[in-house]
Every structure is written in C-alpha cells, then in structure tokens.
N, C-alpha and C positions, 0 to 999 in steps of 0.2 A: 503493499498501500503507499511506498515511497510517492512524497509529493503528490498527493490523492488531495485534490481539492477542496475535498468536504473536511478533509484532517488540516488541512493549508488553513483554511475560515477559520476554524474553532481556533486556533495555534495563532492565529493573529490577531482575531478577538480578545482573548485572554490579554496577551500581550499589551493590545491597546488598553485596556482596560489596569490592568498592572502599571502602565506607564501613567495612565491616567489619575492617578491615586498616589503613585511615588514609591511604588512598592515592587516595580520590577524587578530587584536583585533577588527581594524576599521569595516572589514566586518563582522566582530559575530554580532556588536552592530547595522551596518545597518538592518544586516537581522532580526535582532530580531525588531527591530522596522518595518522594513516592514512587518515579521509576526502580529505585531498587527493592521498597517496598516489594511492588509487584513484581518482580524478576525471582525475589527468594520466596515467594509467596505466592506461588500460583493455582493456590485457590482461592485468594478473594478476589483476585480475576474473573474467576471462576464464577464466583459467586456476583460480582457485578453482572457478569453476562447473564445468568441463568434467566431466562423466562418464566419460570416457573414460582421463583418468588417474587412476592407482589410488591408494585412500586412501595408503598407507603412502610411495607418491611425494612426493603432495600434503603430507604429515607433515613427510617430509625436507627439502626445498623451504622450507616454512614456518620448519623448523625452523633453517635455516639462515638464510634472510631474515630473520629477527625475533629470533632467539634472540639472548639480552643487549643488543637494544636497546631491546624493550618490557617491559614490567612483564611480570611471568606472567602472571597475570589476561586481561589482554588477547592475550598469546599463543594460551592455553588456549580463550579463547573464540573464537578465530579457529579453532582448530584443532577442535574441538567442531561448531562450523557448518558446516566443511569436511568433518569425516566424518559429519554428519549432511544431508550435500545441503543445507544451509541457505544456501550462501555469500552466493548471490545476495541475500539479504536484512542483509548487511553494512555495506550504506548506509544502508538504513531503520532498522535496530540504534544505530547512532549515533547519526542523527538522533533516536530515542526516546530514548536515552541524555541526551543533550542536555536533553529535555524532562524528564525525570525528575531528572535532578541537580540544573537550576534550580531548578524547583517545590521541590525538600528542602532545600535551601538557601537557598533565598531569592538565589539569584543569576542574575544573565542573563547566557548568553555573547555577549560581544562578540570581533570580529574586527576586525582592523586588518593592510591592505594597504599596505607600501612598499616602494620601492627599494631601498632599503639595511636591515639589520639595526636595530633599534633598541637600546639599551641598556633593562637594566631600570629604571630608575631613570624613564628616559623613559615607559617602558610603564607604570609602578606612576603616575604625575602624567597618563598620557592616561588610566588605566580610572578614576583618583578624579577626574577632571574630567568625564568620561563617566554614571558615576553620581552626580554631584552634579546635569548636566542632564533626566536620565533618572526621577531618582527610584528609581534601583534600584539595586541592588550587581551592575556589573559585573567580569566576571572575561573579562580579554582576552586573545585569543591575536594571535600573530604570524604574516603570511605576508608573504614576499620574494617578491616581481614586478617586477622591472628594467625590465619594461617600459612602466610607468605613469612612468618620468622621474625623477618625483619627487612630494612631498605626498603624501598617503595618501589610501586609501579605505577607510571608517570604515563597519561594519554592526554594530549592536546589535539583537537582536532584527530586526522587521520595517523598522526605518529603514535607511536608506543615506545618507552620506552620502559624495561623492567629491570630494576633494579635490585630484585627483590634478593635475599637472603634462600627462596625454595629454591629459584630460577638457578642460583650459583651450585648449590648440594647436587640437583639434578642434573647438572651440565657435569658436573664431578662424576658424580655417579655414572655418566656415559662413558668416559673418560674410563672411570674402570673397569667397565665393562667389556672395551673392547678389547 
C-alpha cells in the first residue's frame, strides 16, 4: 500500500492538525511509539481490524488503553480509523506521516536502538553528529532493545549502521565456525 492516496490523505490531515496546534514533534514521536507497539503486539492490530468487535467496545477499549497517554489528535485518529473500518491502514498511515512531516519540516527521522535508555543530552549529541554526517536535519527517536547487549543500531532514512555487540559477537561466531 505504498503511497496509497487514502493513506497519504490521512497522514497529511494528521500532520496539518498537529502542526496547527504546535505539537507535530510530539505527535510524530507518539506515532513512532505506536508503530513499535503495533509491531510487537500484532494482536492489538488484529483487535483494531476485527469487524466482529462492536465500535462502542473498540472505542471504550482504545480510550482506556491510550486515553491520557497520547495526544488527543493521535487518539482521535485511531478512533476515526477504527470507526471507518480502516484501522488496517494505521501502520501505512504512520509511515506516510513520517514522509509528510520530514518533507514539510526539512527533517529526516532517525532511530537509535540501544540496550539501555540514553539520556537527552546523549541523544541530542548523537542527533547533531548524524545531522552533520548526513547533511540532513535528523530527528532522532530512541528504542530500547536489551537483546543487542550493547552498542547501538542506528537507522537514518535508508541507511543502517549496526554497531551492536550482538552483531559483533555473531561475526566472531561466524569466523570461528569457518
């Protein structure tokens, strides 16, 4: 569903609302977290898409799950997609939102995955260095994954830098097996 006009339309409307309220960065970060949640909990996405669950039940469950935890724009978007039986598009709309937001603000979204949470100062220094290296204004989001053991995996656009301890151990293991 890449660049489906319906997904792009939702993403643009979502960005325009968030931008008008001055919360585009917050909404982008919350959508990043929502995307990660949906990827790691496919049952939640299946629940959203399930036509057998009544709208009122979905609305109540979603309000309880996300109410007060995400900006109302994000919650209303999820509710609207659910009401219109378009929740299956949510992941694609989030991807399109990234594209729309990056283009409009001359920023590119980046993702750093580490074994432990980094402090804000370290994230800011890393984002500044990535901006310098790529020549783009990088907005960095953090993901914590203890399975990488140490180091970091960084994604900016289509570029991936895997400097994780897990990868280095896997490389050593491959060398030893040969």
